C-alpha positions in Angstrom: 25.1 62.9 94.3 22.8 61.0 96.5 22.5 61.4 100.3 24.4 58.2 101.1 27.4 59.2 99.0 27.4 62.6 100.7 27.3 61.0 104.1 30.1 58.6 103.2 32.3 61.4 101.8 31.7 63.4 105.0 32.5 60.4 107.2 35.7 59.6 105.3 36.8 63.2 105.5 36.2 63.3 109.3 38.2 60.1 109.8 41.0 61.4 107.5 41.1 64.7 109.4 41.1 62.8 112.8 44.1 60.7 111.7 45.8 63.7 110.2 45.3 65.7 113.5 46.9 62.9 115.5 49.9 62.8 113.1 50.2 66.5 113.8 50.0 65.8 117.6 52.8 63.2 117.2 54.8 65.7 115.2 54.3 68.2 117.9 55.5 65.6 120.5 58.7 65.0 118.4 59.3 68.8 118.1 58.9 69.2 121.9 61.3 66.3 122.6 63.7 68.0 120.1 63.5 71.2 122.0 64.4 69.4 125.3 67.2 67.5 123.6 68.6 70.8 122.3 68.6 72.2 125.8 70.8 69.3 126.8 73.0 69.3 123.7 72.7 72.4 121.4 74.0 70.4 118.4 71.4 67.7 118.6 68.9 67.1 115.7 66.2 64.5 115.5 66.8 61.6 113.2 64.4 58.9 111.9 67.4 56.7 111.3 68.5 57.0 114.9 64.8 56.3 115.9 64.8 53.1 113.8 68.1 52.0 115.4 66.6 52.7 118.9 63.4 50.8 118.0 65.3 47.7 116.8 68.2 47.8 119.3 68.5 44.4 120.9 69.1 44.1 124.7 69.2 41.0 126.9 66.3 40.9 129.4 65.8 37.7 131.4 68.2 35.8 129.1 66.3 36.8 125.9 67.3 39.3 123.2 64.5 41.8 123.0 63.7 45.2 121.5 60.8 47.4 120.9 60.2 45.5 117.7 60.0 42.2 119.6 56.5 43.1 120.5 55.6 45.8 118.0 57.0 44.0 114.9 59.7 45.2 112.5 57.1 47.5 110.9 55.5 49.8 113.6 52.5 50.2 111.3 51.5 46.6 111.9 49.7 45.1 114.9 52.0 43.7 117.5 51.8 40.9 120.0 52.9 41.0 123.6 55.8 38.6 124.1 54.5 37.3 127.5 50.7 37.5 127.3 50.2 37.1 123.6 47.7 40.0 123.7 47.5 42.1 120.5 49.1 45.6 120.6 47.8 48.3 118.4 50.2 49.7 115.8 52.8 52.3 117.0 52.6 54.4 113.8 50.4 57.4 114.2 49.5 57.2 110.5 47.7 53.9 111.2 46.7 54.3 114.9 45.2 57.7 115.5 45.3 57.2 119.2 49.1 56.9 119.4 50.6 60.0 121.0 47.2 61.7 121.4 47.6 61.7 125.2 51.1 63.0 126.1 50.7 61.7 129.7 50.0 58.2 128.5 52.9 58.4 126.1 55.2 59.5 128.8 54.0 56.7 131.1 54.6 54.2 128.3 58.1 55.6 127.6 58.9 55.4 131.4 57.7 51.8 131.8 59.2 50.5 128.5 62.5 52.2 128.7 63.0 51.0 132.3 61.9 47.4 131.3 64.2 47.3 128.2 67.1 49.6 129.0 67.0 49.8 132.8 66.8 53.6 132.7 64.7 56.5 131.5 65.0 57.3 127.8 66.4 60.7 127.0 64.5 63.4 125.1 66.8 62.7 122.2 65.8 59.0 122.2 62.1 59.9 122.4 62.3 62.5 119.7 64.2 60.2 117.4 61.7 57.4 118.1 58.6 59.5 117.4 60.3 61.0 114.3 60.9 57.4 113.0 57.3 56.4 113.7 56.1 59.4 111.7 57.9 58.0 108.6 56.1 54.7 108.7 53.0 54.0 106.9 
């Protein structure tokens, strides 16, 4: 094996480990939301199906039907586009975007802003846990 091949293998392994580590971070976020949801309702369990329903749920905002998928596309592993500005939005899926859920404070700020914009309220720990659980299933 030549030096270039060894360097490429090491580089790919580090990128793979980085993406894997952030999937683990997202899984930990889902687990944490699940714990909070159970405190509110001991019978709650996280559901990727409920997370997908949450992600695609249409609401009327300023006379338009919108949902998370309006900007983030039907497949959260794809690059989205902001409905108003047209700016690109990095994929939501942690398997594709290693930065997603790597900063819990940023994630919470985004949940707060987007939940209020779309639903006019804060999202529950159940909503957040289901949502992250769904995102973890997308590739």
